[in-house]
C-alpha positions as CSV (number, residue, x, y, z in Angstrom):
1,M,78.4,-13.4,-80.0
2,I,77.3,-15.4,-76.9
3,K,76.9,-12.2,-75.0
4,Y,74.5,-10.8,-77.6
5,F,72.6,-14.1,-77.6
6,L,72.1,-14.0,-73.8
7,I,70.9,-10.4,-74.0
8,L,68.3,-11.4,-76.6
9,I,67.0,-14.3,-74.5
10,I,66.7,-12.1,-71.4
11,F,64.9,-9.4,-73.4
12,S,62.5,-12.0,-74.9
13,T,61.7,-13.5,-71.5
14,Y,61.1,-10.1,-70.0
15,S,58.7,-9.1,-72.9
16,F,56.8,-12.4,-72.5
17,S,56.3,-11.9,-68.7
18,V,55.2,-8.3,-69.2
19,S,52.8,-9.4,-71.9
20,T,51.4,-12.3,-69.8
21,K,50.8,-10.0,-66.8
22,Y,49.0,-7.5,-69.1
23,Y,46.6,-10.0,-70.5
24,Q,46.1,-11.6,-67.1
25,E,45.0,-8.3,-65.7
26,K,42.7,-7.7,-68.7
27,Y,41.2,-11.2,-68.3
28,N,40.5,-10.7,-64.6
29,A,38.9,-7.3,-65.1
30,T,36.7,-8.5,-67.9
31,K,35.4,-11.4,-65.8
32,K,34.1,-8.9,-63.3
33,L,32.5,-6.8,-66.0
34,Y,30.9,-9.9,-67.5
35,L,29.3,-10.9,-64.2
36,G,27.9,-7.4,-63.8
37,S,26.3,-7.7,-67.3
38,V,24.7,-11.0,-66.4
39,M,23.3,-9.6,-63.2
40,S,21.8,-6.6,-65.0
41,N,20.5,-8.8,-67.8
42,N,22.4,-6.8,-70.5
43,K,22.7,-9.2,-73.4
44,A,24.7,-6.9,-75.6
45,K,27.3,-6.3,-72.9
46,E,27.4,-10.1,-72.1
47,I,28.3,-10.8,-75.8
48,E,31.0,-8.0,-75.8
49,Y,32.7,-9.3,-72.6
50,L,32.5,-13.0,-73.6
51,K,34.4,-12.2,-76.9
52,K,37.0,-10.3,-74.9
53,L,37.3,-13.2,-72.4
54,I,37.9,-15.6,-75.2
55,R,40.5,-13.4,-76.9
56,F,42.4,-12.8,-73.6
57,G,42.1,-16.4,-72.6
58,D,43.6,-17.6,-75.9
59,K,46.5,-15.3,-75.3
60,L,47.1,-16.9,-71.9
61,N,46.4,-20.4,-73.1
62,I,43.5,-20.7,-70.8
63,D,40.6,-23.1,-71.6
64,T,37.8,-20.9,-72.8
65,I,35.4,-23.5,-74.2
66,K,32.7,-22.6,-71.6
67,Y,32.7,-19.0,-72.7
68,K,32.6,-20.0,-76.4
69,K,29.5,-22.2,-75.7
70,E,27.8,-19.4,-73.8
71,L,28.6,-17.0,-76.7
72,N,27.2,-19.5,-79.1
73,K,23.9,-19.5,-77.2
74,L,23.7,-15.7,-77.0
75,D,25.0,-14.7,-80.4
76,K,24.2,-17.7,-82.6
77,T,28.0,-18.2,-83.2
78,I,29.6,-21.2,-84.8
79,I,32.6,-22.8,-83.1
80,S,35.2,-24.1,-85.5
81,N,38.9,-25.1,-85.0
82,N,38.7,-23.4,-81.6
83,K,37.9,-20.0,-83.2
84,I,34.6,-18.1,-83.2
85,R,33.0,-17.2,-86.5
86,V,29.9,-15.0,-86.0
87,K,27.0,-16.2,-88.3
88,S,24.8,-13.4,-89.5
89,I,21.4,-13.8,-88.0
90,I,19.8,-11.2,-90.2
91,K,20.8,-9.4,-93.3
92,S,20.5,-6.0,-91.6
93,K,19.3,-4.5,-88.3
94,Y,15.8,-5.7,-89.2
95,S,14.8,-9.3,-88.3
96,I,11.6,-9.4,-90.4
97,K,12.3,-9.8,-94.1
98,S,8.8,-9.2,-95.4
99,V,5.0,-8.9,-94.6
100,K,2.7,-10.1,-97.4
101,Q,-1.1,-10.2,-97.6
102,S,-3.5,-12.6,-99.5
103,K,-7.3,-12.6,-99.4
104,T,-7.5,-14.5,-96.1
105,E,-4.1,-14.3,-94.4
106,I,-1.0,-12.3,-93.5
107,T,2.4,-13.9,-94.0
108,I,5.3,-12.6,-92.0
109,I,8.7,-14.0,-93.2
110,F,11.7,-13.8,-90.8
111,Y,15.4,-14.0,-91.6
112,K,15.7,-16.9,-89.2
113,N,13.6,-19.8,-87.9
114,I,11.2,-18.8,-85.0
115,N,9.1,-20.5,-82.4
116,K,5.9,-19.8,-80.4
117,S,7.7,-17.3,-78.1
118,Y,7.9,-14.9,-81.0
119,I,4.2,-14.1,-80.9
120,D,2.0,-12.8,-78.1
121,F,-1.7,-12.9,-78.9
122,Y,-4.5,-11.2,-76.8
123,E,-8.0,-9.7,-77.3
124,R,-9.6,-6.4,-76.2
125,K,-13.2,-5.4,-76.2
126,T,-15.0,-2.1,-75.9
127,S,-18.6,-1.2,-76.2
128,K,-18.1,-0.4,-79.9
129,Y,-15.6,-2.9,-81.3
130,H,-13.4,-6.0,-80.8
131,R,-9.7,-6.2,-81.4
132,D,-7.3,-9.1,-81.9
133,Y,-3.7,-8.1,-81.2
134,F,-0.6,-9.9,-82.4
135,D,2.6,-8.6,-80.9
136,I,5.4,-10.1,-82.9
137,K,9.1,-10.2,-81.7
138,G,11.0,-8.4,-84.5
139,S,11.6,-5.2,-86.4
140,Y,10.4,-4.5,-90.0
141,K,11.8,-1.8,-92.2
142,N,8.6,-1.0,-94.0
143,A,6.3,-1.0,-91.0
144,K,5.4,2.7,-91.5
145,I,4.3,2.4,-95.1
146,K,2.8,-1.1,-95.1
147,K,-1.0,-1.2,-95.6
148,L,-3.2,-4.2,-94.8
149,R,-6.9,-4.5,-95.6
150,F,-9.4,-7.4,-95.5
151,K,-12.9,-7.4,-96.9
152,D,-14.5,-8.8,-93.8
153,I,-12.6,-6.7,-91.2
154,D,-13.3,-3.0,-90.5
155,R,-9.7,-2.1,-89.8
156,T,-6.3,-3.8,-90.0
157,T,-3.3,-1.9,-88.6
158,I,0.4,-2.7,-88.7
159,Y,3.1,-0.6,-87.0
160,Q,6.4,-0.9,-85.0
161,H,5.1,-0.7,-81.5
162,K,8.5,-1.0,-79.9
163,K,12.1,-1.3,-81.2
164,N,11.8,-5.1,-81.3
165,I,8.0,-5.5,-81.3
166,L,5.9,-5.4,-84.5
167,R,2.2,-5.0,-83.7
168,I,-0.7,-6.1,-86.0
169,Y,-4.3,-5.7,-84.8
170,L,-7.6,-6.5,-86.5
171,Q,-10.6,-4.4,-85.4
172,D,-14.3,-5.2,-86.1
173,K,-17.8,-4.7,-84.7
174,Y,-17.9,-8.5,-84.3
175,N,-15.1,-10.6,-82.8
176,P,-12.6,-11.3,-85.6
177,K,-12.1,-15.0,-86.3
178,T,-8.3,-15.4,-86.4
179,T,-5.8,-18.2,-86.0
180,Y,-2.0,-18.3,-86.5
181,S,0.6,-21.0,-87.3
182,I,4.4,-21.1,-87.4
183,N,6.5,-23.1,-89.9
184,K,10.3,-22.5,-89.6
185,N,10.8,-18.8,-90.5
186,I,7.2,-18.1,-91.6
187,L,4.4,-16.9,-89.4
188,K,0.9,-17.0,-90.9
189,I,-2.2,-15.1,-89.4
190,N,-5.4,-16.5,-90.9
191,V,-8.4,-14.2,-91.0
192,G,-11.8,-16.0,-91.2
193,K,-15.0,-14.6,-92.7
194,K,-17.8,-13.1,-90.5
195,K,-20.6,-15.1,-92.0
196,K,-19.1,-18.5,-91.6
197,K,-19.1,-19.8,-88.1
198,S,-16.2,-22.1,-88.3
199,I,-16.1,-24.6,-85.4
200,N,-12.8,-26.1,-86.3
201,K,-10.8,-22.8,-86.1
202,V,-10.0,-21.7,-82.5
203,K,-7.7,-19.0,-81.4
204,M,-4.3,-20.3,-80.6
205,L,-3.3,-18.4,-77.5
206,K,0.1,-17.8,-75.9
207,N,0.3,-21.4,-74.6
208,N,0.1,-22.6,-78.3
209,V,-2.7,-25.0,-77.7
210,N,-3.2,-27.2,-80.8
211,Q,-6.2,-26.4,-83.1
212,K,-7.4,-29.9,-82.6
213,S,-7.3,-29.4,-78.8
214,I,-9.8,-31.2,-76.6
215,N,-11.1,-27.8,-75.6
216,T,-13.0,-27.5,-78.8
217,Q,-14.1,-31.0,-79.4
218,F,-17.4,-30.5,-77.5
219,L,-18.4,-27.8,-80.0
220,K,-18.7,-30.5,-82.7
221,T,-20.8,-32.8,-80.7
222,K,-22.8,-31.2,-77.9
223,K,-24.2,-27.7,-77.2
224,Y,-23.3,-28.0,-73.5
225,N,-20.1,-29.6,-72.2
226,I,-20.6,-28.8,-68.5
227,S,-23.1,-31.3,-67.1
228,K,-23.3,-30.0,-63.5
229,V,-22.1,-27.2,-61.2
230,E,-22.6,-28.2,-57.5
231,Q,-21.6,-27.1,-54.1
232,L,-19.9,-29.7,-51.8
233,G,-19.1,-28.3,-48.4
234,N,-17.0,-25.3,-48.9
235,S,-16.1,-26.3,-52.5
236,I,-17.6,-25.7,-56.0
237,V,-17.4,-28.8,-58.3
238,I,-17.7,-28.3,-62.0
239,N,-18.5,-31.6,-63.8
240,F,-17.7,-31.9,-67.5
241,T,-19.0,-34.5,-70.1
242,H,-15.4,-35.4,-71.0
243,K,-11.9,-35.4,-69.7
244,I,-10.2,-32.0,-69.3
245,N,-6.7,-30.5,-68.7
246,K,-5.2,-27.3,-67.2
247,S,-5.9,-25.2,-70.2
248,Y,-9.6,-25.3,-69.3
249,L,-9.3,-22.8,-66.5
250,K,-7.9,-19.2,-66.4
251,F,-7.5,-17.8,-62.9
252,Y,-6.8,-14.1,-62.0
253,E,-7.5,-11.6,-59.2
254,K,-9.0,-8.1,-59.3
255,K,-9.9,-5.4,-56.8
256,I,-13.2,-3.7,-57.6
257,N,-14.7,-0.9,-55.5
258,G,-12.5,-1.9,-52.5
259,K,-13.6,-5.6,-52.8
260,N,-11.2,-8.4,-53.7
261,R,-12.3,-10.9,-56.3
262,D,-10.9,-14.3,-57.4
263,Y,-12.0,-15.0,-61.0
264,F,-12.2,-18.5,-62.6
265,D,-12.9,-18.4,-66.4
266,I,-13.8,-22.0,-67.4
267,S,-13.8,-23.2,-71.1
268,G,-17.3,-24.5,-71.4
269,R,-21.1,-24.0,-71.5
270,Y,-23.5,-24.7,-68.7
271,K,-27.3,-24.8,-69.3
272,G,-28.2,-23.9,-65.7
273,A,-25.8,-21.0,-65.4
274,K,-28.6,-18.3,-65.1
275,S,-30.4,-20.0,-62.2
276,K,-27.3,-21.3,-60.3
277,K,-27.0,-19.9,-56.7
278,I,-24.0,-20.8,-54.5
279,K,-23.3,-19.6,-50.9
280,L,-19.8,-20.4,-49.5
281,E,-18.6,-19.9,-45.9
282,S,-16.4,-16.9,-45.3
283,I,-17.2,-15.6,-48.8
284,E,-19.4,-12.5,-49.1
285,K,-20.5,-13.1,-52.7
286,T,-20.3,-16.0,-55.1
287,V,-21.4,-15.5,-58.7
288,V,-21.8,-18.1,-61.5
289,Y,-22.8,-16.9,-65.1
290,Q,-22.1,-17.6,-68.8
291,H,-19.7,-14.8,-69.5
292,K,-19.3,-15.7,-73.2
293,K,-20.7,-18.4,-75.4
294,D,-17.9,-20.8,-74.5
295,I,-16.7,-19.3,-71.2
296,L,-18.4,-20.0,-67.8
297,R,-17.3,-17.5,-65.2
298,I,-17.3,-17.9,-61.5
299,Y,-16.0,-15.3,-59.1
300,L,-15.7,-15.1,-55.3
301,Q,-15.8,-11.7,-53.6
302,N,-14.6,-10.6,-50.2
303,K,-13.4,-7.5,-48.5
304,K,-10.2,-9.4,-47.8
305,S,-8.7,-11.5,-50.6
306,P,-10.4,-14.9,-50.8
307,N,-8.1,-17.8,-49.9
308,T,-8.8,-20.2,-52.8
309,I,-7.2,-23.1,-54.6
310,Y,-8.3,-25.2,-57.6
311,I,-7.8,-28.8,-58.6
312,F,-8.2,-30.8,-61.8
313,N,-9.5,-34.4,-61.4
314,N,-10.3,-36.2,-64.7
315,N,-13.6,-34.6,-65.8
316,K,-13.9,-32.2,-62.8
317,I,-12.6,-28.8,-61.7
318,I,-12.8,-28.3,-57.9
319,I,-12.6,-24.8,-56.5
320,K,-11.9,-24.9,-52.8
321,V,-12.1,-22.1,-50.2
322,L,-9.4,-22.9,-47.6
323,D,-10.1,-23.0,-43.9
324,K,-8.8,-20.5,-41.5
325,N,-5.6,-22.2,-40.5
326,K,-5.2,-25.1,-42.9
327,A,-5.7,-26.1,-46.5
328,V,-6.5,-29.8,-46.1
329,L,-9.1,-30.8,-48.7
330,G,-10.6,-34.0,-47.4
331,N,-13.6,-35.8,-49.0
332,N,-11.0,-37.8,-51.1
333,L,-11.0,-35.0,-53.7
334,L,-7.3,-35.1,-54.0
335,N,-4.8,-37.9,-54.3
336,N,-2.7,-38.0,-51.1
337,S,0.5,-38.7,-53.2
338,I,1.4,-35.0,-53.1
339,Y,2.1,-35.3,-49.4
340,N,5.0,-37.6,-50.0
341,K,6.9,-34.7,-51.4
342,K,10.3,-33.8,-49.8
343,I,10.9,-30.2,-48.7
344,V,14.2,-28.7,-47.5
345,I,13.8,-25.6,-45.3
346,D,16.9,-23.4,-45.0
347,A,17.1,-21.0,-42.1
348,G,19.3,-18.1,-43.4
349,H,22.6,-17.1,-41.9
350,G,23.7,-18.7,-38.6
351,G,26.8,-19.0,-36.4
352,K,29.3,-16.2,-37.1
353,D,26.9,-14.7,-39.7
354,S,24.1,-13.1,-37.6
355,G,22.3,-11.5,-40.6
356,A,20.4,-8.3,-40.0
357,V,20.1,-7.0,-36.4
358,G,17.0,-5.2,-35.1
359,K,16.3,-3.3,-31.9
360,N,16.9,-5.1,-28.6
361,K,19.5,-7.3,-30.4
362,N,16.9,-9.3,-32.3
363,Y,19.1,-11.4,-34.6
364,E,17.8,-12.5,-38.0
365,K,19.5,-15.9,-37.7
366,T,17.5,-16.6,-34.5
367,V,14.1,-15.4,-35.8
368,V,14.4,-17.4,-39.1
369,L,15.5,-20.5,-37.3
370,N,12.4,-20.4,-35.0
371,I,10.1,-19.9,-38.1
372,S,11.9,-22.8,-39.9
373,K,11.2,-25.1,-37.0
374,Y,7.5,-24.1,-36.7
375,L,7.2,-24.5,-40.5
376,K,8.7,-28.0,-40.3
377,K,6.0,-29.0,-37.7
378,E,3.2,-27.5,-39.8
379,L,4.3,-29.4,-43.0
380,E,4.8,-32.6,-41.1
381,K,1.2,-32.3,-39.8
382,K,0.1,-32.3,-43.4
383,G,2.1,-35.3,-44.3
384,F,5.1,-33.8,-46.1
385,K,8.7,-35.1,-45.5
386,V,10.7,-32.1,-44.2
387,Y,14.5,-31.5,-43.6
388,L,16.3,-28.5,-42.1
389,T,19.7,-27.3,-43.4
390,R,20.4,-26.3,-39.8
391,S,18.6,-27.0,-36.6
392,R,20.9,-24.9,-34.3
393,D,23.0,-21.7,-34.4
394,K,25.5,-23.0,-36.9
395,Y,27.3,-21.3,-39.9
396,I,26.8,-23.1,-43.2
397,K,28.2,-21.9,-46.6
398,L,25.7,-20.9,-49.1
399,L,26.5,-23.6,-51.7
400,N,26.4,-26.3,-49.1
401,R,22.7,-25.5,-48.4
402,T,21.5,-26.4,-51.9
403,K,24.0,-29.3,-52.0
404,Y,22.1,-30.7,-49.0
405,A,18.7,-30.3,-50.8
406,N,20.1,-32.0,-53.9
407,K,21.5,-34.9,-51.7
408,K,18.0,-35.4,-50.2
409,N,16.5,-35.3,-53.7
410,A,14.0,-32.7,-52.5
411,D,11.0,-31.5,-54.4
412,M,11.2,-27.9,-53.0
413,F,13.8,-25.7,-51.4
414,I,12.7,-22.8,-49.2
415,S,15.2,-20.3,-47.8
416,I,13.8,-18.0,-45.0
417,H,15.2,-14.6,-44.2
418,A,14.3,-11.3,-42.6
419,N,14.8,-8.0,-44.4
420,A,16.5,-4.8,-43.3
421,A,16.7,-1.2,-44.6
422,R,19.3,1.5,-44.1
423,K,18.7,4.0,-41.2
424,S,17.2,6.7,-43.4
425,R,14.4,4.3,-44.5
426,A,14.1,2.1,-41.4
427,K,10.9,3.7,-40.3
428,K,9.2,3.4,-43.7
429,A,10.3,0.0,-45.1
430,H,8.1,-2.9,-44.0
431,G,6.2,-5.8,-45.5
432,V,6.7,-9.5,-46.6
433,E,8.2,-10.5,-49.9
434,T,8.9,-13.7,-51.8
435,Y,11.8,-14.0,-54.3
436,F,12.6,-16.6,-57.0
437,L,15.9,-17.1,-58.7
438,S,16.5,-14.9,-61.8
439,P,18.7,-12.0,-62.8
440,A,17.4,-9.0,-60.8
441,R,15.5,-6.4,-62.8
442,S,15.0,-3.8,-60.1
443,A,17.3,-1.8,-57.9
444,R,15.4,-3.0,-54.9
445,A,15.9,-6.7,-55.8
446,K,19.6,-6.1,-56.2
447,R,19.8,-4.4,-52.9
448,V,18.1,-7.2,-51.0
449,A,20.2,-9.8,-52.9
450,A,23.4,-8.0,-51.9
451,L,22.4,-8.2,-48.2
452,E,21.6,-11.9,-48.3
453,N,24.5,-12.9,-50.6
454,K,27.3,-11.3,-48.6
455,G,27.8,-14.3,-46.2
456,D,30.5,-16.1,-48.1
457,M,30.2,-14.6,-51.6
458,K,33.7,-13.3,-51.5
459,K,35.1,-16.8,-51.2
460,M,32.9,-18.1,-54.1
461,G,34.9,-18.9,-57.2
462,W,34.1,-17.7,-60.7
463,S,32.9,-21.1,-61.8
464,S,30.3,-21.0,-58.9
465,K,29.1,-17.6,-59.9
466,N,29.1,-18.5,-63.6
467,S,26.9,-21.5,-62.8
468,L,24.1,-18.9,-62.5
469,L,24.0,-18.9,-66.4
470,T,23.5,-22.7,-66.7
471,I,21.1,-23.1,-63.8
472,L,18.5,-20.6,-65.0
473,N,16.5,-23.0,-67.2
474,Q,13.0,-21.8,-68.0
475,G,11.2,-24.7,-66.4
476,K,12.6,-24.1,-63.0
477,I,12.1,-20.4,-63.2
478,T,8.4,-20.9,-64.1
479,A,7.8,-23.4,-61.3
480,S,9.6,-21.3,-58.7
481,N,7.6,-18.2,-59.8
482,K,4.3,-20.1,-59.4
483,M,5.4,-21.4,-56.0
484,A,6.4,-17.9,-54.9
485,I,3.0,-16.6,-55.8
486,D,1.1,-19.3,-53.8
487,I,3.4,-18.8,-50.8
488,Q,3.1,-15.0,-50.8
489,K,-0.7,-15.1,-51.2
490,N,-1.2,-17.5,-48.3
491,M,1.4,-15.9,-46.0
492,L,-0.4,-12.5,-46.5
493,Y,-3.8,-14.0,-45.9
494,T,-2.8,-15.7,-42.6
495,L,-0.9,-12.7,-41.2
496,R,-3.6,-10.1,-42.2
497,K,-6.3,-12.1,-40.5
498,R,-4.5,-11.3,-37.2
499,Y,-2.8,-8.0,-37.8
500,G,-4.9,-6.3,-40.5
501,D,-4.4,-5.4,-44.2
502,K,-2.8,-2.0,-43.5
503,T,-0.3,-3.4,-41.0
504,I,1.0,-6.2,-43.2
505,R,2.2,-4.7,-46.4
506,D,2.4,-6.8,-49.6
507,G,6.0,-6.4,-50.9
508,G,5.1,-8.7,-53.8
509,V,6.7,-11.6,-55.7
510,R,10.1,-10.6,-57.1
511,E,13.1,-11.9,-59.1
512,G,16.5,-11.8,-57.5
513,P,20.0,-13.3,-58.0
514,F,20.3,-15.1,-54.7
515,W,23.4,-17.3,-54.5
516,V,21.8,-19.5,-51.9
517,L,19.3,-20.6,-54.6
518,V,21.9,-21.2,-57.3
519,G,22.6,-24.9,-57.7
520,A,19.2,-26.1,-56.4
521,Q,17.9,-28.8,-58.7
522,M,14.3,-28.2,-57.8
523,P,11.9,-25.2,-57.6
524,S,13.3,-22.8,-55.0
525,V,12.3,-19.5,-53.3
526,L,13.6,-17.1,-50.8
527,I,11.1,-15.6,-48.3
528,E,11.6,-12.2,-46.5
529,I,9.3,-12.5,-43.5
530,G,9.4,-8.8,-42.8
531,Y,11.7,-6.0,-41.9
532,I,13.6,-6.6,-38.7
533,S,14.9,-2.9,-39.0
534,H,11.3,-1.4,-38.7
535,P,10.4,-0.2,-35.2
536,K,7.0,-2.0,-35.0
537,E,7.5,-4.9,-37.5
538,G,10.9,-5.7,-36.0
539,R,9.3,-6.2,-32.5
540,R,6.4,-8.2,-34.0
541,I,8.8,-10.5,-35.9
542,A,10.5,-11.5,-32.7
543,T,7.2,-12.7,-31.1
544,R,6.2,-16.4,-31.1
545,E,2.7,-15.6,-32.5
546,Y,4.0,-13.8,-35.6
547,Q,6.5,-16.6,-36.2
548,K,3.9,-19.3,-35.9
549,R,1.4,-17.5,-38.1
550,T,4.0,-16.9,-40.8
551,A,4.9,-20.6,-40.7
552,I,1.2,-21.6,-41.1
553,G,0.8,-19.2,-44.1
554,I,4.0,-20.6,-45.8
555,A,2.8,-24.2,-45.2
556,N,-0.6,-23.5,-46.8
557,G,1.1,-21.8,-49.8
558,I,3.4,-24.9,-50.3
559,E,0.4,-27.2,-50.1
560,S,-1.6,-25.0,-52.5
561,Y,1.3,-25.1,-55.0
562,F,1.6,-28.9,-55.0
563,I,-2.2,-29.2,-55.4
564,K,-2.3,-26.9,-58.4
565,N,0.8,-28.4,-60.0
C-alpha cells in the first residue's frame, strides 16, 4: 500500500513540474508578443496578449494586477474577485446607436459615454459653396440609408467615411451656422438659420472652446476688437481692446510658388487693415489684411523659411522675426522667468558604446559630446540652467540618463545622436531629424529606434519596458511634439543659412519608441543631427563649424518653445 502511495506522489510531483514549465514558457513567449503589439500600436493584439498573460500568470501564481489594470484601460473591463469580466461596450459591432433629426439639430446617440475627442470639426470653402464637416468617431449600421435634410441648408450628407469614422457634412452657398455639444452619450449638432445672424453661437472647434469664450465677447460690444497693429523693430505687435489667450492665434506654414510663408490667423477685426504696410528686416514680403469678418491674417514670405516666433502678453500678440544667430527678444517684451528653466542635455552612447562609426573613424559618441558641450554654452549665454549627463567619454546606462534629469527636476530633456544607414543606402540617406517619445508608426522610425536602443536594452527588465505604457501620457506627448517642431525648424534654418536648402535635408519630426526617453518626467526629444554614414554629411558632421551651428539652431529652438509655451 505504501509503495503505491509513493508512486502516486512521485507521479503528481512530476505532472506538476511539467505543467509549471509549460505555463512558464507560454508566459515568457506571450510577454514578448505583447511588447511587440505595444510597439506596433496594435490595440486588438495588446488586449489578446494581456488576457493570455493574466491566464498564464494565474496558473503560475504570479501577481498579474498590473496587466489587469492595463486591460481594464484598453478593453473597459471590470476587475472583481481577482477575475476579469469583460463589460460589453456596445450591443454589437456598431458603436453608434441612432442618428435622429429635428427641425434645427442632428442628435447622435452612442452606446457609451463620449468626450470631445470623438468629434473632429473643420470647414472647407470653394468658389461655389461652403461645407462644415463633422468627423465622428464611431460606426453606424444605417449610415447608407439615413437621409438628413434641413430647410435652410442646400445639402446635408451622412455616410461611413471609414470603418470607425461617421462623416456628416452640411453644404450651402453661405457659410452654415453650426455648433455642437456633448452630454454623456449624446452628441448634438445644431444648425442655425441663414437669415438670423446669431452673435452668441460660435463654432466649437477641435479645442472645444466654450461658446461663451472670450473670443466672441467683442462681437456683442464693439465692431473692432483690435485697436492697433504696429511695427516695433523687427517685430509686429497686435494690440487688442481686451485680454486674450492662446486660442486667438492659429499659426501654420505653406510653400507657394517656391516661396515659404508663415501664416498668422488672428481672431479679430482691425479697422486699418486695408492701409497697413509693414516692412521687416530679412523678410521679402509682409502682408496684413482682413481675411474674414472676424479673422485678421498676417503672413511673412521668404525664399527660405522665415524664422519667426509669437508671444502672448495680456492684450497683445507679438510676432518676432529672429536674428541670424540668436532669438533674444529684448525690449522687455517677454518675462525673463523662462530663462530660469533647467535643461538636461544627454550626449548619446559613450565609453564602450561608440554608437555609429563614419569614415576616418568618426565616432558618434565623440561628435554628439562636442555638440552637447557647444549647446550647453549657447543655452547658458541665454540664461538657462544646463546640465550634461556626461561631460567625457563615459558609458551610462539608458535609464540612468533620465533618472539624472528627474533628480535635477529638469524642465526639458534633450538626447543628441547621429544617424546611420546600411551600406546599400549610405550614399542616399542624409538629413536632420527630431523624434519624440511615442509608439513608432513607421518602419523608418522603428529602424532608427533599434539603432539607438541597442546599448543596454538586452539587460532592461520587463518592468522597465512595460513602463512605456504608463509614461505615455497625452500631456507629455503633446509638449514633446511641440518642442520637437520648434527645435527641428530652428536647426534647419541655422544650418541652411550656411550650407543651403538642398544640402541640408529635412527629415522631419517623427515619433519613436526610444528607451532613453522613457522615464523622463518632463518634455523630451531625441535629435539626429545628420547621417554619419553619408560620405559628405559624415565629414561635415565631424567639423567644428557644423557642430557649433547645430548647437545654435537647437538652442534657438529650445528658447522658441519656452517663449510660445
